[in-house]
KEZAMI-712614 format. One record per residue: residue number from 1; residue in one letter; x, y, z of N, C-alpha, C in turn. Coordinates in steps of 0.02 Angstrom, whole numbers, plus 32768, in hexadecimal, padded with zeros to 4 digits. Layout:
// KEZAMI-712614
  mise  kefi  n.xx  n.yy  n.zz  ca.xx  ca.yy  ca.zz  c.xx  c.yy  c.zz
   NUM     a     X     Y     Z      X      Y      Z     X     Y     Z
...
// end
This chain:
// KEZAMI-712614
  mise  kefi  n.xx  n.yy  n.zz  ca.xx  ca.yy  ca.zz  c.xx  c.yy  c.zz
     1     m  BA07  1442  2063   BA4D   1442   207A  BA7B  144E  203E
     2     t  BAAC  147A  2046   BADB   1487   2011  BB0B  144C  2009
     3     t  BB16  1437  1FCB   BB41   13FD   1FC0  BB7B  140C  1F92
     4     t  BB7E  1448  1F77   BBB5   145A   1F4A  BBDD  1492  1F68
     5     a  BC1C  1496  1F54   BC48   14C9   1F71  BC34  150E  1F59
     6     p  BC3B  1541  1F83   BC2E   1586   1F6D  BC61  159B  1F39
     7     a  BC4E  15CC  1F12   BC7B   15E4   1EDD  BCBB  15FF  1EFD
     8     p  BCF5  15F3  1EDE   BD34   160D   1EF9  BD32  1659  1F02
     9     s  BD4C  1670  1F39   BD4D   16B7   1F47  BD91  16D4  1F36
    10     t  BD91  1715  1F26   BDD0   1737   1F18  BDE2  1766  1F52
    11     l  BDC6  175A  1F8C   BDD3   1785   1FC5  BE1D  1787  1FD5
    12     s  BE39  17C3  1FD7   BE80   17CB   1FE4  BE8D  17CF  202F
    13     l  BECC  17C5  2042   BEDF   17CC   2087  BED0  1812  20A1
    14     s  BEE0  1845  207B   BED6   188A   2092  BE8C  1899  209B
    15     d  BE61  187F  206F   BE19   188A   2076  BDFE  1864  20B3
    16     f  BE17  1828  20BF   BE02   1802   20F9  BE15  1826  2139
    17     v  BE53  183D  213D   BE6A   1860   2178  BE41  189F  2183
    18     a  BE33  18C4  214D   BE0C   1902   2153  BDC6  18F3  216E
    19     a  BDA7  18BD  2155   BD64   18AB   216C  BD64  1899  21B6
    20     c  BD98  1875  21CB   BD9C   1862   2212  BDAA  189E  223E
    21     e  BDD3  18CC  2227   BDE4   1907   224E  BDA8  1934  2259
    22     a  BD76  192D  222E   BD39   1955   2235  BD0F  193F  2271
    23     g  BD1B  1903  2289   BCF7   18EA   22C3  BD1E  18F2  2303
    24     e  BCFC  18EF  233B   BD1D   18F6   237C  BD2D  18B0  2397
    25     n  BD6D  18A2  239E   BD84   1861   23B6  BD62  1827  2391
    26     p  BD69  1825  234F   BD46   17F2   2328  BD5E  17AB  233A
    27     v  BD2E  177C  2338   BD3E   1736   2346  BD44  1712  2303
    28     i  BD7F  16F5  22F7   BD8D   16D2   22B9  BD90  1687  22C7
    29     l  BD63  1661  22A8   BD66   1618   22AE  BD9E  15FD  2284
    30     l  BDC4  15CE  22A0   BDF9   15AB   227C  BDEB  1561  2282
    31     e  BDD4  1543  224C   BDB6   1500   224F  BDCD  14D5  2214
    32     g  BDBA  1496  2215   BDC5   146E   21DA  BDCA  1424  21E6
    33     r  BDDA  1402  21B1   BDDD   13B9   21B2  BE15  13A0  21DF
    34     r  BE0A  1365  21FA   BE3F   1345   2221  BE77  132C  21F4
    35     a  BE65  1314  21B9   BE97   12FD   2189  BEAC  1339  215E
    36     i  BEE6  1354  216D   BF00   138D   2148  BF47  137D  2133
    37     p  BF58  1385  20F2   BF9C   1377   20DC  BFCF  13A2  2101
    38     d  C00A  1387  210A   C03E   13AB   2130  C04A  13F0  2115
    39     a  C04C  13F7  20D2   C05A   1438   20B4  C024  146B  20C6
    40     w  BFE6  1454  20C9   BFAF   1481   20DA  BFAE  1490  2125
    41     a  BFC3  1461  214E   BFC8   146E   2196  BFFB  14A5  21A3
    42     v  C032  14A5  217F   C064   14DA   2185  C046  151D  2170
    43     k  C021  151D  2138   C002   155B   2121  BFCE  1575  2153
    44     a  BFA7  1547  216F   BF75   155B   21A1  BF96  157C  21DD
    45     e  BFCC  155F  21F4   BFF0   157B   222D  C00B  15C0  221C
    46     r  C028  15C7  21E1   C045   1608   21CD  C010  163D  21C3
    47     v  BFD8  162A  21A5   BFA2   165A   219B  BF85  1671  21DD
    48     a  BF7D  1643  220C   BF63   1656   224E  BF92  1687  2271
    49     a  BFD3  167A  226D   C004   16A8   228B  C002  16EB  2268
    50     l  BFFC  16EB  2226   BFF8   1728   2200  BFBC  1752  2216
    51     l  BF82  1732  221D   BF47   1757   2231  BF4B  176F  2279
    52     a  BF6A  1748  22A4   BF72   175D   22EA  BF9E  179B  22EE
    53     r  BFCF  17A0  22C1   BFF9   17DD   22C0  BFD4  1818  22A1
    54     r  BFB1  180C  226B   BF8F   1842   2247  BF52  185C  226C
    55     l  BF33  1831  2295   BEF5   1842   22B7  BEFE  183B  2303
    56     p  BF1F  186A  2323   BF2E   1862   236A  BEF2  1863  2398
    57     r  BEB7  1879  2380   BE7B   1879   23A9  BE4F  183C  239D
    58     a  BE62  1812  236D   BE38   17D9   235B  BE3F  17A0  238E
    59     i  BE09  177A  2395   BE07   173D   23BD  BE01  1703  238C
    60     f  BE24  16CC  239A   BE25   1693   236D  BE08  1656  2391
    61     r  BDD5  1637  2372   BDB0   1601   2393  BDB5  15C1  236B
    62     t  BDBE  158A  238E   BDC3   1549   236D  BDA6  1513  239B
    63     g  BDA3  14D6  2382   BD86   14A0   23A8  BDB8  146E  23C3
    64     n  BDF9  1478  23B4   BE2E   144E   23CF  BE2D  1407  23B4
    65     a  BE0E  13FC  2379   BE11   13BA   235A  BE56  13B0  233B
    66     p  BE6B  1372  2330   BEAB   1366   230F  BEAA  1383  22C9
    67     g  BEE5  138F  22AE   BEEA   13A5   2269  BEE7  13F0  2262
    68     s  BEB5  1409  223E   BEB1   1451   222E  BEAD  147C  226C
    69     d  BE82  1469  229C   BE79   1493   22D7  BEBB  149D  22FC
    70     v  BEE0  1467  2305   BF1F   146A   232A  BF52  1495  2304
    71     a  BF54  148E  22C2   BF83   14B5   229A  BF75  14FF  229F
    72     f  BF36  1512  2297   BF23   1559   229D  BF35  1573  22E3
    73     a  BF25  154D  2316   BF31   1564   235B  BF7B  156F  2368
    74     r  BFA5  1543  234C   BFED   154C   2355  C003  1590  2339
    75     g  BFE8  15A3  2300   BFFA   15E2   22E3  BFE7  161D  230E
    76     v  BFA9  161D  2327   BF93   1653   2353  BFBF  1656  2391
    77     a  BFCB  161B  23AF   BFF2   1619   23ED  C039  1632  23E4
    78     s  C054  162C  23A8   C098   1645   239C  C09C  1691  23A1
    79     v  C062  16B2  239F   C05E   16FB   23A5  C041  170F  23E9
    80     d  C007  16F1  23FA   BFE6   1703   2439  BFB1  16CE  244A
    81     a  BFC4  169D  2472   BF96   1667   2484  BF5A  1680  24AD
    82     n  BF61  16B9  24CC   BF2A   16D4   24F5  BEEE  16E9  24CB
    83     r  BEF7  16ED  248A   BEBE   16FF   245E  BE9F  16C1  243E
    84     l  BEB1  1687  2456   BE91   1649   243F  BE55  1638  246B
    85     q  BE20  1620  244A   BDE5   1606   246D  BDD8  15BF  2455
    86     y  BDCD  1592  2483   BDBB   154D   2473  BD73  1540  2488
    87     v  BD4D  151F  245E   BD0B   1507   2470  BD0D  14BB  246B
    88     v  BD07  149A  24A3   BD11   1451   24A6  BCD2  142F  24BF
    89     p  BCC9  13EE  24B0   BC8B   13CC   24C3  BC84  13C0  250E
    90     y  BCBB  13B7  2531   BCB7   13AD   2579  BCFB  13BC  2599
    91     s  BCFA  13C6  25DA   BD36   13D8   25FF  BD6D  13A5  25F5
    92     g  BDA9  13BE  25E6   BDE3   1392   25DF  BDEC  1373  259A
    93     w  BDBF  1381  256B   BDC3   1361   2529  BE02  1378  2504
    94     r  BE2F  1349  24F5   BE6C   1356   24D1  BE94  1391  24EF
    95     g  BE93  1394  2531   BEB4   13CC   2551  BEFE  13D1  2543
    96     n  BF1E  1398  2537   BF66   1399   2529  BF77  13BA  24E6
    97     s  BF44  13C2  24BB   BF50   13DF   2479  BF44  142B  2479
    98     m  BF2D  1446  24B0   BF1E   148E   24B2  BF5D  14B7  24BE
    99     q  BF5C  14F2  24A3   BF92   1522   24AF  BF86  1544  24F2
   100     a  BFB9  1545  251B   BFB3   1565   255D  BFA2  15AF  2554
   101     g  BF71  15C7  2579   BF5D   160D   2576  BF1A  1618  2556
   102     g  BF03  15E7  252D   BEC2   15EE   250D  BE89  15E6  253E
   103     r  BE51  1607  252F   BE15   15FF   2558  BDED  15C4  253F
   104     v  BDC9  15A3  256C   BDA5   1566   255A  BD5B  156C  256F
   105     l  BD2F  155C  2540   BCE7   1557   254E  BCD3  150E  2546
   106     e  BCB7  14F1  257B   BCA6   14AA   257C  BC5B  14A2  2571
   107     f  BC49  147D  253D   BC02   1476   252B  BBDA  1457  2564
   108     d  BBF7  1427  2587   BBD1   1405   25BB  BBC3  1431  25F8
   109     r  BBDE  146D  25F9   BBD1   149B   2630  BBA1  14D3  261D
   110     l  BB87  14D1  25E0   BB5A   1506   25C9  BB15  14FE  25E9
   111     s  BAF0  1535  25EB   BAAC   1534   2606  BA7E  150B  25D9
   112     e  BA46  14F5  25F6   BA15   14D0   25CF  B9FB  14FA  2595
   113     a  B9F2  153B  25A1   B9D9   1567   256C  BA0B  156A  2532
   114     r  BA4B  156E  2542   BA7D   1571   250D  BA81  152F  24E8
   115     v  BA79  14F7  250A   BA78   14B6   24E9  BA3C  14B1  24BA
   116     d  BA02  14CA  24D1   B9C7   14C9   24A6  B9D2  14F2  2467
   117     d  B9F2  152D  246E   BA01   1556   2434  BA2F  1531  2404
   118     a  BA61  1510  241F   BA90   14EA   23F5  BA6C  14B2  23D1
   119     r  BA3F  1490  23F4   BA19   1459   23D5  B9EF  1473  239B
   120     d  B9CD  14AC  23A4   B9A2   14C7   2370  B9CA  14DA  2332
   121     l  BA04  14F9  233C   BA2D   150C   2303  BA4A  14CE  22E1
   122     a  BA60  149D  2309   BA7C   1460   22EC  BA48  143C  22C1
   123     i  BA0A  1439  22D8   B9D5   141A   22B1  B9C9  1441  2270
   124     a  B9CB  1483  2274   B9BF   14AD   223A  B9F3  14A1  2203
   125     v  BA31  1493  2217   BA66   148D   21E5  BA77  1445  21D3
   126     s  BA63  1416  21FE   BA6F   13CF   21F1  BA31  13A7  2204
   127     a  B9FB  13B2  21DF   B9BA   1396   21F1  B9BB  134A  21F1
   128     g  B9E8  132C  21CC   B9EC   12E3   21CB  B9FF  12C5  220E
   129     h  BA1B  12EE  223A   BA2E   12D6   227C  B9FE  12EE  22B2
   130     q  B9C1  1300  229F   B991   131C   22CF  B986  12EE  230A
   131     r  B97C  12AE  22FD   B96F   127F   2334  B9AC  127B  2362
   132     l  B9E7  127C  2345   BA25   1279   236D  BA27  12B3  239E
   133     f  BA19  12F0  2385   BA1D   132B   23B0  B9E6  132A  23E5
   134     k  B9AA  1315  23D3   B974   1313   2404  B982  12DF  243A
   135     n  B99D  12A6  2427   B9AD   1273   2459  B9E3  128B  2489
   136     y  BA13  12B1  246F   BA47   12CC   249B  BA28  12FB  24CF
   137     r  B9FB  1325  24B8   B9DB   1355   24E5  B9B6  1330  251D
   138     q  B99A  12F6  250E   B972   12D2   253F  B99E  12AE  2572
   139     v  B9D5  128E  255B   B9FB   1264   2589  BA45  1273  258B
   140     g  BA5F  1294  2557   BAA8   129A   2551  BAC9  12C0  2589
   141     r  BAAA  12F6  25A1   BACB   131F   25D3  BACD  12FE  2618
   142     s  BAA7  12C8  2620   BAA9   12A5   2660  BAE1  1271  2663
   143     l  BB04  1269  262B   BB38   1236   2628  BB7D  1255  2631
   144     t  BBA9  1232  264F   BBEE   1248   2656  BC14  123B  2616
   145     a  BC3A  126B  25FF   BC63   1262   25C3  BC8D  1223  25CB
   146     g  BC8E  11FA  2597   BCB2   11BB   259A  BC83  1180  25A4
   147     w  BC46  118F  25BD   BC14   115A   25C5  BBDB  1163  2592
   148     e  BBE1  1193  2567   BBAE   119E   2534  BBB1  1167  24FF
   149     s  BB78  115D  24DE   BB78   1134   24A2  BB98  115C  246A
   150     k  BBAC  113A  2434   BBCA   115D   23FC  BB9B  1192  23DF
   151     p  BB59  1184  23D6   BB2D   11B9   23BD  BB29  11F6  23EC
   152     q  BB29  11EA  242D   BB26   1222   245C  BB67  124B  245A
   153     a  BB9F  1229  2454   BBDF   124D   244E  BBE2  1275  240E
   154     a  BBC8  1259  23D7   BBC6   127C   2397  BB99  12BA  239C
   155     a  BB60  12B2  23BE   BB32   12EA   23C6  BB53  1322  23ED
   156     r  BB77  1310  2422   BB99   1343   244B  BBCB  136B  2421
   157     l  BBF1  1348  23F7   BC22   136A   23CD  BC01  1399  239B
   158     l  BBCA  1382  237C   BBA9   13AB   234A  BB84  13E7  2369
   159     l  BB69  13DD  23A5   BB4B   1415   23C8  BB80  1447  23DD
   160     r  BBB8  142E  23F4   BBF1   145A   2404  BC05  1483  23C7
   161     d  BC03  1464  238C   BC19   1487   234F  BBF1  14C6  2342
   162     v  BBB0  14C5  234E   BB88   1501   2340  BB95  1537  2375
   163     v  BBA8  1523  23B1   BBB9   1554   23E4  BBF8  1579  23D2
   164     k  BC25  1559  23AD   BC60   157C   2395  BC4C  15B8  236A
   165     v  BC14  15B2  2348   BBFB   15E8   231C  BBD4  161C  2343
   166     t  BBA5  1605  236C   BB7A   1634   2390  BB9C  1654  23CC
   167     g  BBCF  1631  23E6   BBEE   1649   2423  BBC1  163E  245F
   168     c  BBD4  165C  2496   BBAE   1658   24D5  BBBD  169A  24FA
   169     p  BB99  16CF  24E8   BBA9   1712   2503  BBAA  1714  254F
   170     e  BB7F  16ED  2570   BB7F   16EF   25B9  BBBF  16D3  25D8
   171     e  BBE6  16AE  25AF   BC26   1695   25C5  BC60  16BC  25A6
   172     g  BC50  16F4  2585   BC84   171D   2567  BC9C  1705  2523
   173     f  BC76  16DA  2503   BC87   16C1   24C0  BC56  16DF  248E
   174     a  BC6C  1713  246B   BC41   1736   243C  BC34  170B  23FE
   175     p  BBFE  171A  23D8   BBF2   16F6   2399  BC2C  16FF  2369
   176     a  BC37  16CE  233E   BC6C   16D2   230C  BC5B  1708  22D8
   177     a  BC8E  1728  22BF   BC86   175A   228A  BC94  173E  2245
   178     v  BCC1  170D  2242   BCD7   16F0   2202  BCF8  16AD  2210
   179     g  BCF9  1681  21DF   BD18   1641   21E7  BD49  1630  21B0
   180     l  BD83  1616  21C1   BDB3   15FC   2191  BDB6  15B0  219B
   181     f  BDAE  158B  2165   BDAA   1543   2169  BDDA  1521  2139
   182     y  BDF6  14E9  214F   BE16   14BB   211F  BDE3  1484  2112
   183     v  BDCE  147E  20D2   BD99   144E   20C0  BDB5  141A  2090
   184     d  BD91  13E3  208B   BD9E   13B2   2056  BD85  13D2  2015
   185     p  BDB2  13E0  1FE6   BD9C   1403   1FA9  BD64  13DF  1F83
   186     a  BD63  139D  1F87   BD30   1377   1F64  BCED  1375  1F89
   187     k  BCF1  137B  1FCD   BCB4   1375   1FF6  BCB7  13A9  202F
   188     p  BCB1  13E9  201E   BCBB   141C   2051  BC86  141D  2088
   189     y  BC4C  13FF  207B   BC17   1401   20AC  BC10  13BF  20D2
   190     d  BC41  1394  20CD   BC3F   1354   20F0  BC51  135B  213A
   191     g  BC36  132D  2162   BC4C   1325   21A7  BC3F  1361  21D4
   192     g  BC63  1361  220C   BC5B   1397   223C  BC70  13DB  2221
   193     t  BCA2  13DB  21F3   BCB7   141A   21D5  BC7E  1438  21AC
   194     g  BC5E  140E  2183   BC26   1426   215B  BBEC  143D  2187
   195     h  BBE0  1419  21BD   BBAC   142C   21ED  BBB9  1472  2209
   196     t  BBF8  147F  221B   BC0A   14C0   2236  BC04  14F7  2201
   197     i  BC17  14E7  21C4   BC10   1518   218D  BBC7  152A  2183
   198     r  BB9B  14F8  2184   BB54   1506   217B  BB38  1530  21B4
   199     a  BB52  1524  21F1   BB3E   154E   2229  BB54  1597  221E
   200     c  BB90  15A0  2204   BBA7   15E3   21F3  BB79  1604  21C0
   201     e  BB67  15DF  218C   BB3C   15FA   2159  BAF8  160C  2174
   202     q  BADD  15E1  21A0   BA9D   15EE   21BF  BA9F  162E  21E9
   203     c  BAD7  163B  2208   BAE0   1676   2233  BAFE  16B2  220D
   204     q  BB04  16AB  21CC   BB1E   16E0   21A0  BB66  16F4  21B4
   205     v  BB8D  16C1  21C5   BBD4   16CA   21D2  BBFB  16B7  2193
   206     p  BC20  16E6  2175   BC45   16D5   2138  BC78  169D  2144
   207     v  BC80  1673  2112   BCAE   163A   2116  BCDD  163C  20DB
   208     h  BD1E  162F  20E8   BD51   162D   20B3  BD7B  15EF  20BB
   209     s  BD82  15C9  2085   BDAA   158C   2086  BDF2  159B  2072
   210     q  BE19  1566  206D   BE60   156E   205A  BE68  158A  2014
   211     k  BE34  1588  1FEA   BE38   15A8   1FA9  BE44  15F3  1FB0
   212     v  BE2E  160E  1FE8   BE36   1656   1FF6  BE75  1661  2020
   213     w  BE76  1645  205D   BEAD   1656   208B  BEEF  1636  2076
   214     g  BEEC  1604  204A   BF2A   15E5   2032  BF55  1613  2009
   215     r  BF39  164A  1FF0   BF60   167A   1FC8  BF7C  16B3  1FF2
   216     w  BF66  16B8  2031   BF77   16F3   2057  BFC1  16F8  206A
   217     l  BFE2  16C0  2073   C02A   16C3   2083  C051  16E3  204B
   218     e  C041  16D2  200E   C063   16F2   1FD4  C054  173C  1FD2
   219     q  C016  174F  1FE0   C004   1795   1FDF  C026  17BD  2016
   220     a  C034  179B  204E   C054   17BD   2087  C09D  17CA  207A
   221     g  C0BD  17A1  2050   C104   17AA   2044  C12F  177F  2071
   222     d  C16B  1773  205E   C198   1746   2082  C1A5  175C  20CA
   223     a  C1A0  179E  20D6   C1B0   17B8   2119  C17F  179F  214D
   224     e  C142  178B  2138   C10F   1776   2167  C115  172B  2175
   225     h  C13D  1706  2151   C142   16BD   2159  C16D  16AC  2195
// end
C-alpha cells in the first residue's frame, strides 16, 4: 500500500483541458476530505465551475459527502447541474445536499455481479478491510439502510467509493477518466479519500490533488473567476 504522497505535478490547466478534450464525454471525479478549509472550499467551487465552462462535454462525478464533494458540486451546478453524477450508498442518502438536475446511482440497487466486482477491487486496494468487505457481501445487502451495524455501513460507503471510479456502464455511468482530489497534505492516503485514490491508481486513472488544481485559477486569469 502506498503511504507517501506522489511527487508534485506541474500539470497546467491548458494541458489538463487538452487531455480531457481528447476523450469523448470524459468523466472527471471531484472528491476529497470532509474537513476542508473555507478558503479551499471556495477554490474547489471555482475550479469546478471553470472546468465545467472549459469542458462542455465533460461529466463530473462525486459522492455527495460533506466538505469537498459539496463544494465541487456547487461549482459544476453553477454552470450546468445536468452534467453532475452522484454515486451514493443507498437511496435518499443526503438527498437534501444534492444539486437539482444531477443523475444519481445508488449502490444498494446495483446487481450482485457489480457488487462482487466492487468488493474485489476494494479488497485489492484496502486489503486490511478484507473481512469487512466479505461480511458485507454475505449479509449487508439484506439489511435496510439505517439498521446496519457501523462496520456494515462503513463497508457500504467504501464499496460505493470504488464504484465512483469504475462506474456502472449498464446504468449509463462510464468509468472515470481522471480524478481531482482535495487531500490532507500530511496524510493524502488516509480514510475514504485515500481508499478512492488507491482505486484510481489500481484502475490507472490519473489523480491530481490541490497541489495541481489549486494553481489553475491563477492560470485562467481573473476573467474566469
